[in-house]
C-alpha positions as CSV (number, residue, x, y, z in Angstrom):
1,X,77.6,-13.3,-73.6
2,X,74.5,-12.0,-70.4
3,X,74.8,-8.3,-69.5
4,X,72.9,-7.6,-65.9
5,X,71.5,-4.3,-64.8
6,X,70.8,-3.3,-61.4
7,X,68.3,-0.2,-60.7
8,X,69.6,2.9,-59.9
9,X,67.1,3.3,-57.4
10,X,66.9,2.5,-53.4
11,X,65.1,2.4,-50.6
12,X,63.7,4.8,-48.2
13,X,61.5,4.3,-45.1
14,X,59.8,6.8,-44.1
15,X,57.4,8.1,-41.2
16,X,54.6,10.8,-41.5
17,X,53.0,11.2,-38.2
18,X,51.5,7.2,-37.6
19,X,51.1,5.7,-40.9
20,X,54.9,4.4,-41.7
21,X,56.4,4.0,-45.8
22,X,59.2,2.9,-47.7
23,X,59.7,4.1,-51.2
24,X,61.3,1.6,-53.7
25,X,62.9,4.4,-56.0
26,X,65.5,7.1,-56.9
27,X,65.6,10.8,-55.3
28,X,64.8,12.6,-58.1
29,X,65.1,16.4,-56.4
30,X,65.1,18.0,-53.2
31,X,64.3,21.2,-53.1
32,X,64.1,23.8,-49.8
33,X,60.9,25.9,-50.4
34,X,59.8,29.3,-48.9
35,X,57.4,29.5,-46.0
36,X,55.1,32.0,-46.9
37,X,54.3,34.0,-43.1
38,X,57.7,32.4,-41.4
39,X,61.6,32.2,-41.6
40,X,61.3,28.2,-42.3
41,X,62.0,26.4,-45.0
42,X,59.5,23.2,-46.2
43,X,62.3,20.6,-47.8
44,X,60.3,18.9,-50.9
45,X,61.5,15.4,-51.7
46,X,60.2,13.7,-54.7
47,X,60.7,10.5,-55.7
48,X,60.4,7.9,-59.0
49,X,59.8,4.4,-60.1
50,X,59.1,2.8,-64.2
51,X,57.8,-0.3,-63.6
52,X,59.2,-1.8,-67.1
53,X,57.8,-5.8,-66.3
54,X,54.4,-4.4,-65.1
55,X,54.2,-0.3,-67.4
56,X,53.8,1.3,-64.5
57,X,55.4,4.7,-63.1
58,X,55.4,5.9,-59.5
59,X,56.2,9.0,-57.6
60,X,56.7,9.8,-53.7
61,X,56.6,13.0,-52.5
62,X,58.1,13.8,-48.5
63,X,57.3,17.5,-47.1
64,X,58.9,18.3,-44.3
65,X,56.7,20.9,-42.0
66,X,58.6,24.4,-41.4
67,X,61.2,25.1,-39.9
68,X,60.9,20.9,-38.6
69,X,62.9,17.6,-40.2
70,X,59.8,16.0,-39.4
71,X,58.0,14.7,-42.5
72,X,54.2,16.7,-42.6
73,X,52.8,15.8,-45.5
74,X,53.2,12.5,-48.1
75,X,52.1,11.2,-51.2
76,X,52.0,8.7,-53.0
77,X,51.0,8.6,-56.9
78,X,50.3,5.8,-60.1
79,X,48.9,5.6,-62.7
80,X,50.7,3.2,-66.1
81,X,52.7,4.0,-68.8
82,X,50.7,3.9,-71.2
83,X,48.5,7.0,-70.1
84,X,51.8,9.3,-70.6
85,X,53.1,10.5,-73.9
86,X,56.7,12.0,-74.5
87,X,55.1,15.8,-75.1
88,X,53.7,15.0,-71.0
89,X,56.1,15.9,-69.6
90,X,57.4,20.1,-70.2
91,X,59.4,22.6,-68.1
92,X,56.7,25.7,-66.8
93,X,57.5,28.5,-68.6
94,X,57.4,31.1,-66.1
95,X,59.2,28.4,-63.9
96,X,61.7,26.6,-65.8
97,X,62.5,24.1,-62.7
98,X,59.8,22.8,-62.6
99,X,58.8,20.2,-64.4
100,X,54.6,19.7,-65.3
101,X,53.6,16.1,-66.4
102,X,50.4,16.3,-67.4
103,X,48.2,12.6,-68.3
104,X,47.3,12.7,-72.1
105,X,44.0,12.7,-71.8
106,X,41.9,14.6,-69.1
107,X,39.6,11.1,-68.7
108,X,43.4,9.3,-66.8
109,X,44.2,10.1,-63.9
110,X,47.5,9.5,-61.0
111,X,45.6,7.5,-58.5
112,X,47.0,9.5,-55.8
113,X,46.8,9.0,-51.9
114,X,47.9,11.5,-48.7
115,X,49.1,11.4,-45.5
116,X,49.4,14.3,-43.4
117,X,50.5,14.4,-39.6
118,X,46.5,16.2,-38.8
119,X,44.6,13.8,-40.8
120,X,44.4,9.3,-38.8
121,X,44.3,8.2,-42.3
122,X,45.0,8.5,-45.8
123,X,43.2,10.8,-48.2
124,X,42.4,9.2,-51.4
125,X,42.5,11.1,-54.9
126,X,42.5,11.4,-58.7
127,X,44.8,13.7,-60.1
128,X,45.7,14.4,-64.2
129,X,49.2,16.6,-63.3
130,X,51.7,16.7,-60.9
131,X,54.1,19.6,-61.0
132,X,58.0,18.5,-59.7
133,X,60.4,21.3,-58.7
134,X,64.5,20.8,-59.3
135,X,67.0,23.3,-58.0
136,X,67.7,24.2,-61.3
137,X,66.6,23.6,-64.8
138,X,69.8,21.8,-65.8
139,X,68.3,18.9,-63.1
140,X,63.7,19.6,-64.6
141,X,65.9,18.9,-68.2
142,X,67.9,15.7,-67.5
143,X,64.8,14.1,-65.3
144,X,63.1,14.9,-68.6
145,X,65.6,13.0,-70.9
146,X,65.7,10.0,-68.4
147,X,61.6,9.2,-68.3
148,X,61.6,10.7,-72.0
149,X,63.6,7.0,-73.1
150,X,59.8,5.1,-71.3
151,X,57.2,6.5,-72.9
152,X,57.6,5.6,-76.5
153,X,57.5,1.0,-75.8
154,X,54.1,1.5,-74.4
155,X,52.8,3.8,-77.1
């Protein structure tokens, strides 16, 4: 008997300034955040993908400009699954609807590329943690449980 599994992620296409991008992952969060000093909200969408074959995890974040539908900031982050443990995913004590993703060691990094509408080219960074906002703590917990299933295979 042959069993075939089809991945649940899809491709999303976007644009930030002059940069066009494709996200090959699953939408896990879409939240509206009050913009300080403005009546307009900012929408933040977060996507992720686990590449089990090559041992990587990817996150993509799209942030709209306040009061507009166009993307003002696009962030792409990746790291090796082996640099994460099940303890790497925790709920923010002050905000249970936010998941903190922390790499095992301060010497390990998410390799990060940031595009904004104000700059012509990308900005390259390294980060050893990431905060993902969800609509409620139930969604945050579901994501944490989902992604943790991939971690033990690489540790």
